[in-house]
C-alpha positions as CSV (number, residue, x, y, z in Angstrom):
1,M,113.7,122.7,76.4
2,E,115.2,124.1,79.5
3,S,113.2,123.3,83.0
4,E,110.8,125.6,84.6
5,I,111.3,125.7,88.6
6,T,108.5,127.1,90.8
7,S,107.6,127.8,94.5
8,L,104.4,125.3,95.6
9,D,103.5,128.3,97.5
10,A,103.3,130.4,94.2
11,E,101.2,127.8,92.0
12,I,98.6,126.7,94.5
13,N,96.1,130.0,94.5
14,N,95.2,132.1,97.7
15,V,98.0,129.9,99.8
16,D,98.0,133.3,101.7
17,A,94.5,134.0,102.4
18,A,94.7,130.3,103.7
19,V,97.3,130.6,106.2
20,D,95.6,134.2,107.5
21,G,92.5,132.4,108.0
22,A,93.1,128.9,109.4
23,D,92.9,130.1,113.1
24,H,96.7,128.0,114.2
25,Q,95.1,124.6,112.0
26,V,97.6,123.0,111.0
27,L,98.1,123.5,106.9
28,R,99.2,120.8,105.1
29,Y,99.5,119.8,100.8
30,G,98.0,116.9,99.6
31,F,98.7,115.2,96.2
32,S,97.4,111.7,95.1
33,I,99.2,108.7,93.5
34,G,96.6,106.6,92.3
35,N,94.3,105.6,94.8
36,L,96.5,106.6,97.1
37,N,96.5,110.5,98.6
38,F,99.8,111.7,100.5
39,I,100.0,114.7,103.0
40,Y,103.1,116.9,103.7
41,D,103.7,119.5,106.2
42,M,104.1,123.4,104.5
43,Q,107.1,123.6,106.2
44,I,108.9,120.8,104.2
45,P,111.1,122.8,101.2
46,C,109.2,121.7,97.9
47,E,109.3,122.9,94.6
48,L,107.2,121.9,91.6
49,V,109.5,121.2,88.1
50,K,108.0,121.0,84.9
51,G,110.0,119.9,81.6
52,A,113.0,118.9,83.8
53,S,115.3,116.6,81.7
54,I,115.9,113.2,83.3
55,Y,118.6,111.1,83.0
56,A,118.1,107.5,83.3
57,V,120.1,105.3,85.2
58,P,121.1,101.7,83.6
59,N,119.6,98.7,85.1
60,T,117.4,100.2,87.4
61,P,113.4,99.4,87.9
62,S,111.0,101.5,85.6
63,W,109.7,103.3,88.2
64,M,113.5,104.9,88.9
65,L,112.9,107.5,86.5
66,G,116.7,108.4,86.7
67,L,118.4,111.8,88.1
68,I,117.6,115.3,87.5
69,N,120.0,118.3,87.9
70,L,118.4,120.7,90.5
71,R,120.7,123.6,90.6
72,G,123.9,122.0,90.7
73,S,122.6,118.6,93.1
74,L,121.4,114.9,91.8
75,V,117.9,114.5,92.7
76,P,116.8,110.8,92.2
77,A,113.2,111.2,90.2
78,F,110.5,108.6,90.8
79,N,107.0,107.3,89.1
80,L,105.6,106.5,92.4
81,A,102.8,105.0,90.3
82,R,104.9,102.4,88.5
83,Y,105.9,101.6,92.0
84,F,102.5,101.0,93.5
85,D,101.3,99.3,90.1
86,F,98.8,101.7,89.4
87,K,97.4,102.3,85.9
88,E,99.2,105.7,84.4
89,D,97.6,107.6,82.0
90,A,99.0,108.2,78.7
91,D,98.6,112.3,78.9
92,T,100.2,112.4,82.5
93,Q,101.9,115.9,82.9
94,K,105.4,115.8,83.3
95,L,104.9,117.2,86.6
96,L,107.7,116.3,89.5
97,L,107.5,117.6,93.2
98,V,110.6,117.9,94.7
99,L,110.9,117.5,98.5
100,G,113.7,118.6,100.7
101,K,116.9,120.2,99.9
102,G,120.4,119.0,98.7
103,E,121.2,115.5,99.4
104,K,118.0,115.1,101.0
105,A,115.7,115.7,97.8
106,V,113.9,113.6,96.2
107,A,111.5,114.1,93.3
108,F,108.4,111.7,92.0
109,Q,105.8,112.8,89.3
110,L,102.8,113.7,89.6
111,K,99.3,114.1,87.6
112,T,98.2,117.1,89.2
113,Y,98.9,120.0,91.6
114,P,99.1,119.3,94.8
115,E,96.2,120.5,96.9
116,L,96.2,123.3,99.8
117,L,94.0,121.3,102.9
118,S,92.6,122.4,106.2
119,D,90.3,121.0,108.6
120,L,91.7,117.5,108.9
121,T,90.9,115.1,111.3
122,K,93.2,112.7,112.5
123,L,91.7,109.2,112.7
124,D,92.4,106.7,115.9
125,E,93.8,104.0,113.4
126,I,95.5,103.6,110.2
127,P,93.3,101.9,107.5
128,K,94.4,98.8,106.0
129,L,96.7,98.9,102.7
130,M,98.8,97.9,100.5
131,P,101.9,96.0,102.3
132,K,104.3,98.1,99.7
133,V,103.0,101.5,101.9
134,E,101.6,100.3,104.9
135,R,105.2,100.4,107.4
136,Y,105.9,103.9,105.9
137,V,102.4,105.8,107.3
138,L,102.8,107.4,110.4
139,A,99.0,109.1,110.5
140,A,95.8,108.9,108.8
141,Y,93.6,112.0,108.5
142,S,90.7,112.6,106.8
143,A,88.6,115.5,104.9
144,E,86.4,114.1,102.3
145,K,89.4,111.4,101.2
146,T,91.7,110.0,103.9
147,W,95.1,111.3,103.6
148,L,98.3,109.5,104.6
149,E,101.2,111.2,106.2
150,L,104.2,109.1,105.4
151,D,107.5,108.8,106.9
152,K,109.3,110.2,104.1
153,E,112.9,109.8,104.9
154,S,112.4,105.7,105.7
155,F,110.0,105.4,102.5
156,F,112.6,107.2,100.2
157,S,115.6,105.4,101.6
158,M,113.9,101.9,101.1
159,L,113.2,103.1,97.6
160,G,117.3,104.2,97.0
161,E,117.8,100.3,98.6
162,K,115.6,98.7,96.3
163,V,117.5,100.9,93.3
164,C,120.8,99.5,94.4
165,I,120.1,96.0,94.2
């Protein structure tokens, strides 16, 4: 089965209308892993990959799914629900969100498509979180749920180091 790669903007409905009506608001994408909700800036290069072949890497933790070949670049793929010890649904889509490009790209499984968020209010304090994520959260925002802005580079570097141990 050949993988399907699409721009996230193409998958999210009404992106152009939301951008036009934002009146200088910062628009971000949000996605959930278990009970954690993360956001990232629309300026970060990202793609959705469906049906990608994931090549397992021997002797790695179960949350390290393996590597995918994305246009000739090997991209590490993670199951963050496993890493955070969340219960997984058996019917989870084989949907990967790829953040970044080239050597800086990482992929991880999502249960549902990311959503476009606006009207985020920055919280004065970051809520108490599980230790596995707490030190990598840069800021927290509110918009119906609490959304966390993750230091992606540090977080995924740490995961890479754990895989190599």
